[in-house]
N, C-alpha and C positions, 0 to 999 in steps of 0.2 A: 631233739626231739621236738620242743619248743617252737625252735625257729621253722622246722620243716612245717608243723603247724599252721605258722603265720602264713608262708608260703601259700601252703593248699588252701585255706581260708580264702586267701585273697585271690588267686588265679586259677582255682579248683583243680584236677587232674592236670591243666596245662601247664602247672608248675613242673612237671617233668622236664619241659622245654629248658626251663631256666636252671635246672639241675644237671642236665645235658650241655649245655654253654659252659657251666662250671665245670663239670668234669673235663671237658676238652681244654680249658684254660689249667688245670689243675694238673692234667697229664702231661701236658706241655711243660708246666714249671716242676714236675717231678723230674722229667727227664734234665734239665737245666741245671737243678740241683746235686742231680747224682754225676753230673759231669764236674760242676766245682767243687764238690764235697770229697769226691775222690781223687782229684787233680791238685786239690788246696786243701788236704786233712787237718784243719786247725779249730781248734775250741771256739776260735772268734766269728767263725762260719761268715755269716752276711757281712760284718764289717771287711773281713779278708778279701772277700772276693771283689768287692766293689772299691776298698783300697787299694788293691793292686790294678784296678783297671782306671780309676777316677781321681786316685788322691784319698790321703787318709780321713780328710774334712769330711767328705761327702759319704765316707765309709762309717763315720761314726754317728752322722745325722741319720743313715739310712739304718743301723743297727739300734739306735735309740728310737726310732719311731716302730720300728718292728717289736722292740721289747715293750713300748708303752702298748701296742694293740694286744700283746699277749697277756700284759698285766689287766687292763682294760675286760678282755674277755673272758679271763681267768674272776674276776670280780663279779661279771654278768652270770658266771655259771653259777657261782657261791649263793647269788640271789634266788635264782631260780631253782636250786635243789633245796635251799633251806624252805621257801614258801612250799612244794613239793610236800616236802616232810611232814610241815605243820598240817598239810589239807589229810594226811592219811594218818597220821598219829598227834593229835591235837594235844596240847598241853604245855610245849614251849613256843614262845614267840617264835617265828621263822628264823630271825637273825641271830639267834642263840644255836638253831640247828646249824645255821652257815658257819658261826664261829666255830662249833665244834668239828663239822667235815674240813674245815680250812687247817685248823688245829693238828688235825690226826694226820694229814698229807705232810703238812711241813714236818713234822717229826718223823715221817718215814721216808724223807728225803734227807733228812739228816744224816742216814746211813750212806752205805756205798752205791755206785751206781746199780752193780749185780742185785741187791737187795730192790731197788726201784723197777729193774728190768721183769724179777719174777713176778711182782706184784702187778705190775703193768699188764703181764701175760694174762694172767688170771683173770683180770678186768676184761679185756679184750675179747676173750675166750667166752666169757658171759654175756657181754656186750653182742656182740655178732651171733652167736647163737640164737639168742632170745630175738634180735630182729630179722631173722630169718625164719624161724619156727611160728612166731605168732601169725604173722601174714599170711604163711601159707596154712594155720589151720584155719583161719579164716576164709580164704578163699576156697578151700576143699570142701566148705562146708559141715565142716564136724564142731565147730565152734557152737556158743550156747546162743548167740544170736546171729540171726541169717543175716547174709549182706543184702543192703537194697542197692541195687546197680542202678537204679534209676537218679542216683545220687551222684553218678559220673557224665549226668547230662546237664548245662553243655559242658564239654570238654576244657575249654578255654573261656575263663570268664573275666579276663581283661584284655586290653589290645596290647599289641606288641610292643609300644612303650613301657607298659606297665610290667611285660615280661623282663625288658633288659632293667628296669628300676629294680626287680628281684632277684636278680644275679648277684648284687652284692651279699644279699643274704644267705642264696644259695653257695657261692663260693664258701661261707663261712664253713658250711656243712664238710667241705673237703680240707680247709685248711688246717694245719699241724703236723703234716708228713714233714716238712722240712726241718722240723725241731731237731730230728736225729742228727743233722749236720753239726750241731755245737755239740755233741757226744761222742763225735767221730773218733777222738785221741783215746777214747775208754772204750771203743767196739771190737768186738772180734771180726777180723776179714772185712773191714768196711769195703775193700774194692769191689766186692762180689755183693755182700751183705745189704749196703746201703741203697742201690737203687732196685735191687729185688724188693726191699721193702718199701720204698717211696713208690714205687709205680704200681704195684701190688695193693698197698693200701687205698689208693684212689680209685682203684679198678672194684675193691671190694665195696667201697662207701657208696658208690653210684647204685649196685643192685640193692644193698640193704636201706639205703634212704629211700630210693623210688618206692620198694616195696612196703615200708613203713608208711609212708605219705598217703597212698594209695587206702590202705586202709584205714587212715583216719576218716579219709573222704567216704569211705562206705558206711563207717559208723556216724560221724558225728556231722550234724547239720553246716552248713557252710558259714551261716551267719554268725556260728558260736564259734567256728574251729579257729579263726584269726584272732579270739580273744583269749583262749586257753593257755597257761603255761604247763599243762599237763593232759596234752592229748592222747599221750601213749598209754595212759593209766586208764582212761577211759576206754581206749581201743582194748587194753588187756581185761577188762573187766567185761566186756562183751563178748571175748572171746574164750575166758576160763572162769569168767566170776570171781568171787574174791580172792580165790587162789592167784588166778592173773594179776590180780591188783596188788597183791604185797609181793610176787614174783617180781612184777615191775618196779617196785618201792626197790629191790634190792640191785635191780638192772641200772634203775636211776641213781643210785649211790653208787656204783662201782663207775658209772659213766661219767658222772660230774667229777666223783675223785680222780678219775684216769686224765682227764682233762685238765684238772688243776694241779695234777702231778707232774704230767708234762711240762706245764710252765714252770713249775717249781724245780724242774731237772734242767730244761733247760735253759731258761734266762740266766740264773745265776752263773752258768759255764760261760754263756755270752758275755755276761762283766766281767767275769774272770779273764777273758780273752781279751776284753777291752782295756780292763786294768795291766794286763801283762803287757799291751801296747802304749801304755800310758796315756790313754784318752779317757780315763775314770780313775777317782781317787784309788791308789794301791792297795788300799785296804780289803776293795773287793777282790784282789788276787790273793786273799789268803785260802789256805786249804787246811780243811782238819787233818792231823799228822797221822792220824790213823785210817780213817773212812776216805780221805782224799777227796771229801765233799765241800764245796764253797758254802761254808757255813753263814757269813755276813751276806752274800747274794740273796741266800733262801731267807736269811731274816728281813733282808730290805723286801722281796717280793710277797711273802707274807704279811708284813706291815702294810702296804699299799692294796693289796686284795682285801683287807679288812674294812679299808676306809673307802674303796670305792663301791667294793659288793654290800656294804652295811649301811653307809652315809646316802649313797645314791641306787635307788633301786629299780631304775629305769631299764631294765635288763635288756630291751630291745635296739635302743638307741646306744648302748654301751656296746654290742654286737656289733651294730653297724660301722659304728667308728672304730671299733677293731678291726673288721675287715677291710674298711679303708686305710688304715695304717699299712696293714699287711701287703694289699695290693700295690701301692704306692712304694713298698720297698722291693717288691717283687719285679715291678717295671726296670728298677734299677738293677737288681740281679742280674735280669735277665739281659741289659744293655751290657752288663759287664761280661756276661758270658760271650756274647757276639764279638765286643772288643778283644778280649782276651784269646778267643780262640785265633785270630787273624794277627794279635800283635804279642802272644805271648806261645810261639807254635811247640818251642823247645821243651814244656812242661808234658811228662807224660799223662796222658788221660786213660786210665782203665776204661773208664765209661765215656762214650763219645755218642752226645744227640744224635739221632738221624735226621737228614732232610735239611740239614743246616747249608744255608742259616735261613731259608723260607720257615719252617716252623715255628723257631722261635721269634722272628720277626712277626708272624702271625699272632702270635700269643702278646708280643708286646704292643701291637695297636689294638687288638680286644681289649686288654687289660686298661689301657686308657679311657677306650669307651666306657668301660664298666663306671670307671670313676666318674666320669662325666654325669652319667645317668644314675648315680648313686642317690639324690634327692637334696635339696637344697641345705637342710640342716646338718646333714653328713658329712656334705661336701665343705659345709663351714667350719664343721667342728675338726673334720680330718685334715683340712687346709691347715688349721690355727696349728694342729699337734703337728704336723711333718713340719710347718715353718718355724716353731718353736724349736725342735732337734735340729733343724738346720741352723738356726742362730748359733745354739749350743757346740755343734759341729765346727764352727768356724772361728769359736773361741776357747773352745777348748785345747789344751797342751798336747803337743803332739811330738813323739821320739823323732829326733832328727833324722832325715833320710826316708822318713816313711811319708812326706808329704805329698810326694808323688806316687807314691804306692810300692815304693821299692821295698825291699826285704832289708 
C-alpha cells in the first residue's frame, strides 16, 4: 500500500501504466515458474532450475540473491507496519511493534506448513476483500467523503522515462507468487494447483492494486501522497471514518504478517534445499522431527529481518533493492526455462508456457530494461548484492556431479 502511494504520488493516475507493464512481466514469469515448478518439483526451486541449465555455481548465486531480496523486503515490511501501528496506537516506539509482529510470525512458522497455509488464507481473504470493498464504496458515492475527480487531472505527471523508472517499484507489488515453488514438495496436487495459484495471484493483484491506487489519488493531495507511509489509512478514514481506520489497521497487520510469513515459509525451505545440495552449511537442512519445518533456517531469517528492519528504517530503498535482486534472479530463471525446454525435452512438463519461445524472450528483454532504468543508487546496491552472491556461488562447496547441473 505504501509503495502504491509512492508511485501514484510521483506519476499520478498514470502510475497504472507502470502497474500494467509490471503485470505483463509478472504474468510471463508466473507461467515460467509454473512450467519449471511442476517439471522440477523440488524445495530448492530457483537453485534447482538454474543449476540444471547453467550449473550449480550460478544456481547457488541466483538462489542467494533471491533469498537476500526476500529478507530485505521482509525487513522493509516490518519497518512500515511498525510505524503505521505507532501512528494509530501510540504508546510503544515503532521498532517495538515491528519486533512483536516479526516474533509472532516466526512462532507461527515454526509449526507445520498446514498451519501456515490456514493462517495465510485468512489473511488473504481479509486483504483482498478490503481492497475491493473500500474503493468500490469510495467510487459509488456512499463514502463519508466525496471523491474529488479533479485530482485525476493531469493523468500522467511524469514522462515515459519516469514511468519506466517506476516499474521496479510497481513490480514489487506483484512479486512473491513464485514463493510457492519452494513449498511444492509439501503441496497438494501441485501440477494443477501451482499454475492456477500463481497466474491467478498476479491477475488479482492488478485489479486490487489499481483500484486502491486510484482511491488514494481521489482523496490525498499528490504532493503528500508520495511521502506517506500509510495512504490506505487516510483513504479508509475518508471512506468510513474512524471505523474504516481501525478496519484498515487490522488489514495492514494481516498484510504485513502475510508478507513476512511468506518469507519465513519460503526462504528457510530454499535454504533447506541448498543445504541438501551441499551449497550451504548442512545444519540449515535440519527439519523439526514433529512439524517437519526448517527451524534453523527460520531462526536465521528472523535474525536478519530484525537487523535490517530495525537498524535501517529506509524502507523505500530496501524495497527497491529487493525488487532488483528478484528481477535479476528472474532473468536467469527465464533463461533457464528457455534452455531446458530445448535441452531437456524428455522431462515431463504438466504445464507448458504458451507462445514459446516468443513470450519468455520478450519477458527477458523487458526485465533487463527494468533493471537498467531502476535508478543509480538501486543499480549500484543491487549490483553489489548480486556480485557478492555470485562470488559466494563460485567459492561454495558443490556436490560432485552437480557442477554442470546434473542430477
